[in-house]
PLY file of the C-alpha trace (Angstrom):
ply
format ascii 1.0
element vertex 581
property float x
property float y
property float z
element edge 580
property int vertex1
property int vertex2
end_header
36.69 4.65 98.42
35.45 3.86 102.04
36.89 4.67 104.80
37.44 2.29 107.78
39.76 0.74 110.39
41.86 2.46 112.96
42.54 6.18 112.22
40.32 6.33 109.59
42.44 3.96 107.63
40.49 1.63 105.30
40.97 -0.18 101.44
40.20 1.06 98.51
37.21 -1.00 96.92
38.15 -1.71 93.23
36.48 -3.27 90.81
37.53 -6.17 88.80
38.09 -4.39 85.50
41.20 -2.74 83.91
41.95 1.26 84.91
42.27 1.99 81.24
38.69 2.75 80.92
38.58 5.28 83.76
41.90 6.66 82.32
39.99 7.34 78.70
36.94 8.63 80.71
39.07 11.41 82.72
40.50 12.72 79.98
36.88 14.21 79.21
36.39 15.57 82.59
39.60 17.34 82.49
38.84 18.83 79.10
35.54 20.00 80.94
37.76 21.30 84.04
39.66 23.31 81.49
36.60 26.16 82.06
38.63 28.63 84.06
41.28 29.13 80.94
38.15 30.42 78.49
37.40 33.60 80.74
39.09 35.67 78.00
36.52 34.46 75.39
33.89 36.04 77.40
35.15 38.46 79.70
34.83 41.38 77.10
31.00 40.28 76.26
30.41 40.70 80.60
31.93 44.10 80.34
29.82 45.64 77.40
26.83 43.91 78.47
27.07 44.95 81.65
29.43 48.42 81.62
31.77 47.48 83.50
35.19 49.01 83.61
38.03 47.43 83.60
39.13 47.63 87.01
35.75 45.60 87.36
36.33 43.57 84.79
39.92 42.55 86.49
38.38 41.86 89.84
35.97 38.90 88.13
39.29 37.75 86.77
40.46 37.68 90.28
37.14 35.44 91.02
38.30 33.35 88.08
41.52 32.63 89.63
40.19 31.99 93.44
37.64 29.91 91.89
40.44 27.42 90.16
42.83 27.33 92.76
41.34 26.94 96.07
41.14 23.46 96.07
41.54 22.31 99.84
37.64 21.46 100.35
37.29 18.93 97.10
40.54 17.34 98.57
40.15 16.51 101.82
36.31 15.60 100.95
37.90 13.17 98.22
39.12 10.85 100.93
35.89 10.65 102.37
33.65 10.47 99.11
33.20 8.28 96.32
34.58 9.96 92.74
30.59 10.08 91.68
29.61 12.48 94.13
32.77 14.77 94.00
31.60 14.91 90.04
28.44 15.45 91.24
29.56 18.33 93.27
31.50 19.83 90.65
28.69 19.42 87.88
26.42 21.26 90.45
29.26 24.41 90.87
29.30 24.46 86.90
25.83 24.61 86.33
24.78 27.41 89.49
27.77 29.13 88.86
27.86 29.71 85.02
24.18 29.47 84.79
24.11 32.67 86.34
26.66 34.65 84.23
24.70 33.54 81.39
21.74 35.31 83.18
23.71 38.22 83.61
25.43 38.45 80.39
21.69 37.79 78.76
20.78 40.24 80.97
17.66 37.64 81.89
17.72 38.45 85.12
19.37 41.66 86.49
22.01 40.88 89.56
24.29 43.24 91.56
28.15 42.85 90.91
28.68 41.12 94.04
26.76 38.11 93.15
28.18 38.08 89.56
31.27 37.64 91.67
30.73 34.85 93.69
29.06 33.09 90.81
31.93 33.29 88.61
34.03 31.95 91.60
31.82 28.87 92.09
31.68 28.11 88.65
35.42 27.78 88.20
35.55 25.81 91.50
33.93 23.17 89.38
37.79 22.28 87.86
38.92 21.80 91.51
36.21 19.00 91.95
36.91 17.52 88.42
40.39 17.80 88.89
40.37 15.67 91.98
37.67 13.00 91.20
39.59 11.94 88.20
43.41 12.83 88.80
43.33 11.32 92.74
41.33 8.09 91.35
43.53 6.97 87.90
46.79 7.55 90.08
45.30 5.12 92.57
44.46 2.78 89.63
48.20 3.31 88.40
49.68 3.21 91.80
53.55 2.24 89.92
52.74 4.91 86.90
51.72 7.97 89.00
53.74 10.30 87.21
53.05 9.46 83.95
49.31 9.71 84.61
49.60 13.11 86.54
51.73 14.81 83.58
49.26 12.99 81.06
46.13 14.27 82.93
47.37 17.91 83.58
48.11 17.81 79.89
44.75 17.51 78.80
43.61 20.35 81.10
46.26 22.71 79.75
44.84 21.56 75.69
41.01 21.89 77.29
41.64 25.87 76.48
42.14 24.98 72.62
39.03 22.37 72.88
36.88 25.30 74.27
38.31 27.58 72.01
37.75 25.82 68.68
34.20 24.51 70.33
33.86 28.70 70.44
34.66 29.29 67.27
33.28 26.48 65.08
29.86 25.25 66.79
29.26 28.11 69.06
29.67 31.11 66.03
31.73 33.08 68.77
29.08 33.84 70.94
29.96 34.42 75.06
26.36 33.69 75.74
26.19 30.56 74.21
29.68 29.45 75.56
28.38 30.20 79.13
25.48 28.12 78.46
27.95 25.20 77.47
29.83 25.54 80.63
26.60 25.44 82.39
24.88 22.47 80.79
28.18 20.78 78.87
30.01 19.98 82.11
27.20 18.78 84.26
26.37 16.28 80.88
30.12 15.41 80.45
30.15 14.20 83.94
27.11 12.47 84.16
27.90 10.32 80.66
31.38 9.32 82.49
30.68 9.00 85.98
30.09 5.44 85.97
33.61 4.99 84.45
35.86 7.16 86.87
36.28 4.91 89.87
38.93 2.45 91.40
39.39 -0.69 89.30
41.93 -3.17 89.42
45.37 -1.64 90.54
48.22 -1.59 87.47
51.12 -3.00 89.34
53.26 -4.50 86.97
56.11 -1.89 86.50
58.07 -3.70 83.76
54.99 -4.42 81.80
56.32 -3.34 78.18
52.82 -3.54 76.93
51.31 -0.43 79.82
54.36 1.68 78.86
53.53 1.43 75.21
49.88 2.37 76.14
50.87 5.12 78.14
52.97 6.21 75.26
50.07 6.28 72.71
47.74 8.17 75.02
50.82 10.99 75.36
51.15 10.82 71.50
47.86 11.60 71.02
47.36 14.41 72.91
50.08 15.96 71.35
48.15 15.25 67.90
45.05 16.67 69.85
47.23 19.56 70.54
48.75 20.39 67.39
45.29 19.73 65.34
43.73 22.02 67.46
45.93 25.12 66.59
46.07 24.27 63.06
42.38 24.21 63.31
41.99 27.31 65.43
44.65 29.50 62.43
42.78 27.77 59.59
39.54 29.26 61.42
40.91 32.65 61.95
42.66 33.41 58.48
39.82 31.27 56.28
36.22 31.25 56.15
35.36 28.00 56.45
31.70 26.46 55.38
29.47 24.90 57.37
30.65 21.66 56.15
34.09 22.48 56.52
33.50 23.61 60.15
31.74 20.60 61.43
34.23 18.07 60.16
36.90 19.63 61.78
34.98 19.55 64.91
34.01 16.06 64.08
37.96 15.15 64.05
38.86 17.18 67.46
36.04 14.48 69.02
37.49 11.42 67.49
40.87 12.64 68.72
39.29 13.46 72.22
38.28 9.60 71.84
41.37 8.25 71.21
42.28 7.29 74.41
39.58 4.48 74.22
41.47 2.22 71.73
43.52 1.00 74.41
40.61 -0.67 76.51
38.78 -1.40 73.09
42.50 -3.29 72.16
42.62 -4.94 75.42
38.81 -6.32 74.95
39.29 -7.28 71.88
42.52 -8.70 71.79
43.21 -9.74 75.31
46.66 -10.88 76.82
47.92 -14.12 78.67
47.78 -13.43 81.75
51.53 -13.54 83.60
52.27 -15.45 86.66
52.41 -13.17 89.83
55.86 -12.01 91.03
57.13 -12.65 94.62
58.60 -9.39 94.83
55.27 -7.49 93.70
53.56 -5.85 96.58
49.84 -4.92 96.54
49.64 -1.60 98.45
47.18 -0.47 100.81
45.71 2.77 99.84
44.65 4.81 103.19
42.13 7.63 103.35
44.14 9.57 104.64
46.42 9.47 101.88
45.60 12.48 99.88
45.31 15.99 101.11
44.65 19.19 99.18
43.81 19.66 95.71
43.36 22.34 92.82
41.42 22.65 89.34
43.34 20.44 87.71
45.51 19.25 90.15
44.91 16.96 93.17
48.30 15.26 94.09
48.77 12.12 96.37
49.93 12.48 99.57
51.97 9.36 100.91
52.41 8.86 104.76
55.60 7.67 106.40
59.11 8.80 105.62
59.83 10.40 102.05
62.81 7.48 101.89
60.45 4.61 101.96
60.74 3.09 98.73
57.64 2.62 97.20
58.59 -0.33 94.64
57.85 -2.67 97.68
61.66 -2.81 98.75
63.00 -1.89 102.25
66.61 -1.92 102.32
67.91 -0.90 105.16
71.49 -0.14 103.61
70.26 1.95 101.08
68.02 4.03 103.82
71.33 4.39 105.93
73.06 5.70 102.75
70.74 8.46 101.90
70.62 9.75 105.27
74.30 10.04 105.54
74.12 11.96 102.14
71.15 14.10 103.43
73.22 15.41 106.52
76.22 16.19 104.30
74.33 18.32 102.11
72.72 19.77 104.85
76.26 20.36 106.30
75.68 18.97 109.53
78.65 18.21 111.03
76.47 17.23 115.01
73.51 15.80 114.36
72.66 15.32 117.67
72.68 19.63 118.25
70.18 19.39 114.83
66.57 19.93 115.95
63.94 19.38 113.28
63.42 17.69 109.74
65.95 18.25 107.56
65.54 19.29 103.66
64.63 16.14 102.35
62.83 14.97 105.06
58.96 15.07 105.83
57.87 18.42 107.11
54.75 19.29 108.85
52.86 22.41 107.38
54.29 24.56 109.96
57.72 23.05 109.97
57.91 24.38 106.30
56.63 27.91 107.32
59.76 28.90 109.59
61.92 28.12 106.96
63.65 30.23 104.57
63.93 27.71 101.34
59.53 27.76 101.68
59.48 31.44 100.96
62.12 32.01 98.97
60.41 29.54 96.88
56.93 30.97 96.79
58.51 34.51 95.77
59.92 32.62 92.69
56.76 31.22 91.93
54.84 34.54 92.97
57.13 36.42 90.26
56.96 34.10 87.83
53.41 32.98 87.87
51.65 35.46 89.28
52.96 38.10 86.50
52.17 35.79 84.09
48.65 35.46 85.41
48.22 38.77 84.79
48.54 38.57 80.90
46.09 35.42 80.65
43.52 37.10 82.20
43.88 40.46 80.07
44.65 38.56 77.11
41.54 39.29 74.85
41.78 43.26 76.01
45.65 43.14 75.12
44.57 41.57 71.90
42.67 44.08 70.84
44.52 46.71 72.36
47.03 45.75 69.40
44.82 45.72 67.10
43.96 42.14 66.83
40.31 42.05 66.68
39.55 37.98 66.86
41.19 37.25 69.83
40.24 33.50 70.26
43.18 31.90 68.41
45.65 33.88 71.45
43.72 31.88 74.15
44.28 28.76 71.92
48.17 29.33 71.36
48.32 30.07 75.12
46.55 27.07 75.94
48.66 24.74 73.52
51.61 26.12 74.61
51.38 25.99 78.33
51.05 22.41 77.78
54.43 22.50 75.64
55.85 24.07 78.83
54.34 21.54 81.29
55.63 18.53 79.76
59.07 20.05 78.55
59.31 21.60 82.41
59.04 18.12 83.91
61.17 16.06 81.66
64.26 18.53 80.87
64.20 19.15 84.87
63.95 15.44 85.18
66.84 14.88 82.70
69.34 17.57 84.41
68.52 16.89 87.73
69.82 13.14 87.10
72.19 13.47 85.06
73.90 17.33 86.16
72.41 17.17 89.63
70.97 20.80 88.71
68.45 22.27 91.04
65.38 22.53 89.39
64.26 26.08 90.57
67.43 26.70 87.92
64.36 26.25 85.17
62.57 28.58 86.73
65.05 31.29 86.54
65.48 30.44 82.99
62.06 30.90 81.81
62.03 34.37 84.31
64.41 35.38 81.95
62.41 34.63 78.73
59.67 36.36 80.35
61.40 39.67 81.06
61.71 39.73 77.08
58.31 38.62 76.93
57.20 41.66 78.87
59.22 44.22 76.82
57.37 42.44 73.57
54.13 43.06 75.21
54.72 46.69 76.17
55.61 47.54 72.42
51.60 47.04 71.48
52.43 45.62 68.18
49.98 43.30 66.41
52.71 41.47 64.94
54.99 40.70 68.35
51.43 39.85 70.11
51.29 35.84 68.42
55.19 35.57 69.65
54.62 36.98 72.95
52.00 35.04 73.35
53.54 31.69 72.57
56.84 32.85 74.74
54.68 33.48 77.99
52.66 30.39 77.55
55.59 27.83 77.24
57.30 29.91 80.84
54.19 29.93 82.73
53.60 25.87 81.82
57.43 25.34 82.74
57.08 27.47 85.92
54.27 25.44 87.24
55.45 21.97 86.26
59.33 22.59 88.00
57.44 23.74 91.33
55.46 20.77 92.30
58.12 18.51 92.47
60.45 20.95 94.29
58.19 21.48 97.19
58.22 17.66 97.55
61.79 17.23 97.17
63.00 19.81 99.65
59.63 19.16 102.16
58.72 15.66 101.35
55.32 14.24 101.22
53.82 14.28 104.54
51.65 17.76 104.73
52.47 18.37 101.03
49.00 18.88 99.48
48.95 21.68 102.18
51.70 22.97 101.12
51.04 22.51 96.98
47.81 24.26 97.23
49.71 27.15 99.55
52.23 27.65 96.75
48.66 28.17 94.21
47.46 30.86 96.63
50.30 32.69 93.99
47.34 32.39 91.08
44.81 34.57 92.97
47.51 36.94 94.82
49.16 38.03 91.09
45.81 38.67 89.70
44.75 40.76 92.74
48.01 42.78 92.69
49.16 42.74 88.87
45.80 42.82 86.68
43.00 44.05 89.24
44.79 46.92 91.12
47.49 47.90 88.70
46.23 46.89 85.20
42.54 47.23 85.74
43.67 51.08 86.74
46.18 52.04 84.28
43.77 50.52 80.93
40.45 52.58 82.51
42.90 55.98 82.77
44.41 55.20 79.14
40.28 54.93 77.86
38.92 57.71 79.39
41.99 60.07 77.77
40.94 58.10 74.41
37.26 58.66 75.12
36.77 61.85 76.79
33.57 62.88 78.21
32.26 59.12 77.57
30.99 58.20 81.01
30.20 54.21 80.21
33.13 51.71 79.87
35.13 51.86 76.96
37.84 49.73 74.89
41.46 51.43 75.16
43.47 51.05 71.90
47.06 51.34 71.19
50.45 50.26 73.22
49.71 52.82 76.60
47.07 51.00 77.49
49.25 48.17 79.17
52.65 49.65 78.59
52.97 50.31 82.19
52.07 46.90 83.90
54.36 45.36 81.46
57.02 47.21 82.73
56.02 46.24 85.83
55.83 42.95 85.08
59.45 42.96 83.78
60.76 44.28 86.92
59.21 42.03 89.65
60.37 39.06 86.67
64.03 40.82 87.69
63.45 40.40 91.10
62.31 36.54 90.71
65.71 36.16 89.00
67.88 37.50 91.68
65.75 35.49 94.59
66.51 32.51 91.91
70.11 32.84 92.07
70.22 33.11 95.90
67.93 30.06 96.30
69.60 27.81 93.76
72.79 28.41 95.64
71.43 27.54 99.04
69.81 24.53 97.49
72.47 23.11 95.56
74.25 21.00 98.20
71.06 19.34 98.91
70.42 18.56 95.22
73.93 17.00 94.76
73.52 14.48 97.75
69.85 13.70 96.86
70.84 12.77 93.46
74.91 11.66 93.88
73.76 8.37 92.77
72.34 9.51 89.33
69.04 8.38 90.61
66.65 9.74 93.40
66.10 7.19 96.27
63.36 9.02 97.86
60.30 7.05 96.88
59.90 8.20 93.49
57.81 11.27 94.26
59.66 13.48 92.06
58.10 10.98 89.21
55.12 11.36 90.71
54.29 15.29 90.46
55.57 16.24 86.72
0 1
1 2
2 3
3 4
4 5
5 6
6 7
7 8
8 9
9 10
10 11
11 12
12 13
13 14
14 15
15 16
16 17
17 18
18 19
19 20
20 21
21 22
22 23
23 24
24 25
25 26
26 27
27 28
28 29
29 30
30 31
31 32
32 33
33 34
34 35
35 36
36 37
37 38
38 39
39 40
40 41
41 42
42 43
43 44
44 45
45 46
46 47
47 48
48 49
49 50
50 51
51 52
52 53
53 54
54 55
55 56
56 57
57 58
58 59
59 60
60 61
61 62
62 63
63 64
64 65
65 66
66 67
67 68
68 69
69 70
70 71
71 72
72 73
73 74
74 75
75 76
76 77
77 78
78 79
79 80
80 81
81 82
82 83
83 84
84 85
85 86
86 87
87 88
88 89
89 90
90 91
91 92
92 93
93 94
94 95
95 96
96 97
97 98
98 99
99 100
100 101
101 102
102 103
103 104
104 105
105 106
106 107
107 108
108 109
109 110
110 111
111 112
112 113
113 114
114 115
115 116
116 117
117 118
118 119
119 120
120 121
121 122
122 123
123 124
124 125
125 126
126 127
127 128
128 129
129 130
130 131
131 132
132 133
133 134
134 135
135 136
136 137
137 138
138 139
139 140
140 141
141 142
142 143
143 144
144 145
145 146
146 147
147 148
148 149
149 150
150 151
151 152
152 153
153 154
154 155
155 156
156 157
157 158
158 159
159 160
160 161
161 162
162 163
163 164
164 165
165 166
166 167
167 168
168 169
169 170
170 171
171 172
172 173
173 174
174 175
175 176
176 177
177 178
178 179
179 180
180 181
181 182
182 183
183 184
184 185
185 186
186 187
187 188
188 189
189 190
190 191
191 192
192 193
193 194
194 195
195 196
196 197
197 198
198 199
199 200
200 201
201 202
202 203
203 204
204 205
205 206
206 207
207 208
208 209
209 210
210 211
211 212
212 213
213 214
214 215
215 216
216 217
217 218
218 219
219 220
220 221
221 222
222 223
223 224
224 225
225 226
226 227
227 228
228 229
229 230
230 231
231 232
232 233
233 234
234 235
235 236
236 237
237 238
238 239
239 240
240 241
241 242
242 243
243 244
244 245
245 246
246 247
247 248
248 249
249 250
250 251
251 252
252 253
253 254
254 255
255 256
256 257
257 258
258 259
259 260
260 261
261 262
262 263
263 264
264 265
265 266
266 267
267 268
268 269
269 270
270 271
271 272
272 273
273 274
274 275
275 276
276 277
277 278
278 279
279 280
280 281
281 282
282 283
283 284
284 285
285 286
286 287
287 288
288 289
289 290
290 291
291 292
292 293
293 294
294 295
295 296
296 297
297 298
298 299
299 300
300 301
301 302
302 303
303 304
304 305
305 306
306 307
307 308
308 309
309 310
310 311
311 312
312 313
313 314
314 315
315 316
316 317
317 318
318 319
319 320
320 321
321 322
322 323
323 324
324 325
325 326
326 327
327 328
328 329
329 330
330 331
331 332
332 333
333 334
334 335
335 336
336 337
337 338
338 339
339 340
340 341
341 342
342 343
343 344
344 345
345 346
346 347
347 348
348 349
349 350
350 351
351 352
352 353
353 354
354 355
355 356
356 357
357 358
358 359
359 360
360 361
361 362
362 363
363 364
364 365
365 366
366 367
367 368
368 369
369 370
370 371
371 372
372 373
373 374
374 375
375 376
376 377
377 378
378 379
379 380
380 381
381 382
382 383
383 384
384 385
385 386
386 387
387 388
388 389
389 390
390 391
391 392
392 393
393 394
394 395
395 396
396 397
397 398
398 399
399 400
400 401
401 402
402 403
403 404
404 405
405 406
406 407
407 408
408 409
409 410
410 411
411 412
412 413
413 414
414 415
415 416
416 417
417 418
418 419
419 420
420 421
421 422
422 423
423 424
424 425
425 426
426 427
427 428
428 429
429 430
430 431
431 432
432 433
433 434
434 435
435 436
436 437
437 438
438 439
439 440
440 441
441 442
442 443
443 444
444 445
445 446
446 447
447 448
448 449
449 450
450 451
451 452
452 453
453 454
454 455
455 456
456 457
457 458
458 459
459 460
460 461
461 462
462 463
463 464
464 465
465 466
466 467
467 468
468 469
469 470
470 471
471 472
472 473
473 474
474 475
475 476
476 477
477 478
478 479
479 480
480 481
481 482
482 483
483 484
484 485
485 486
486 487
487 488
488 489
489 490
490 491
491 492
492 493
493 494
494 495
495 496
496 497
497 498
498 499
499 500
500 501
501 502
502 503
503 504
504 505
505 506
506 507
507 508
508 509
509 510
510 511
511 512
512 513
513 514
514 515
515 516
516 517
517 518
518 519
519 520
520 521
521 522
522 523
523 524
524 525
525 526
526 527
527 528
528 529
529 530
530 531
531 532
532 533
533 534
534 535
535 536
536 537
537 538
538 539
539 540
540 541
541 542
542 543
543 544
544 545
545 546
546 547
547 548
548 549
549 550
550 551
551 552
552 553
553 554
554 555
555 556
556 557
557 558
558 559
559 560
560 561
561 562
562 563
563 564
564 565
565 566
566 567
567 568
568 569
569 570
570 571
571 572
572 573
573 574
574 575
575 576
576 577
577 578
578 579
579 580
């Protein structure tokens, strides 16, 4: 895409072909972009090969989260560079980052700890570059279906953990070194193969097209089928001794399911539909190079300029806009509008204006309590499984990845239904999931092998819901003017939670208990039993309890705003809550 014109505004140069090939290619990009989710698959090998204690290992988990969630740089450059170049930069990050970790684990090259920390951070930062290129391009290619495209692509990122796990079990013989080599070489290879197809195409502008809707439904169903299949295949591989032939067959079926989105462009090529006459009301959007801001490992969201009450469907009804203004003013409780200064909740805020608002920090605290504690369990999932007696922990990662995918889908669709039908504020579901997380952490604290899979399932769903609900909440309360920056600021919760709860707390307690179990042993040792993480999970449960209390206060504050925004049963904002699920 090229910038030009006054103020850096330019039009995207689009090809003449339909955008479905690019969406199918983006599936592979997003699966590759899930590299940050597989840290538990090789973290144990890093610990044993290099002799690190648990605290040092959890600090590497912090590097994993920092690299995954700091996406401001690719978000800014994505507005100035073509998608193929963004993919190339992400590929280089994966090659040098994971390649360096592979050299360390195989003991090919001895390197200090700080080099390994930076290398892992660079490697996982490839997720941000890949996710930005795929998501931004496809949301521009489907300007009237941004919400569907965003949810679909994010879903494949969540499923990617299970894809890597199945590959790790079936094709890599459970070798962490081989997995790191796959990340270093496989991610660049996949990007090189598909980078030609991930580019601006003729935008799809017919929102009433039933055929297009059916195409999206097919792609969503295929993603769910892929997730279910991966779960079943992983369980079979974990419980049964499968022959090499069966293993290759299962892997081949997975590849076919990943290729299933290509069925749409193939069908459109073999059976082209008759062109319909243009609708007089259809307005072809002009995409500004300044219209996107901020990105993460898997989630680059469009930033639409202008008032958040400007309709995106090509209409501009001044009476409707006036009604929404009045409703928002009533929801804010404003008696004398002239005395108010600055934007109201629901207007477009700048980042600086949002920072001084209590609602911004209340949402940050609620999200921190839920996701910050959840990432602690994710980063230590392998050690948690070993402590509970689960020798093969790969199934735990696969289970978490699938449930994270389910949570993202449910978080978006369920909150969307109730906010429209009951005007129920979306953070209500963050509060509900944190109630479940309190119970989940108490189940983890028992250290029972029989409960580890149930706990992982519940945690994965709750983790996904928290993420899916936070995104539209930010946009509804503070608009889209600086949404990218606000959204990426919220994502800092992940590395902050990993540092405080995982590195400082979990790592310290784990090493202390391991030292008790192996007195006199100087090198790092494994810890077994519930005492390894019991105190950590108690603390996480208490933090979630605090999050529940803050959620109650937060929901009470924003309930009038939601009642006004959705008083008519539909969101008359520019559908940005639909874009962001």
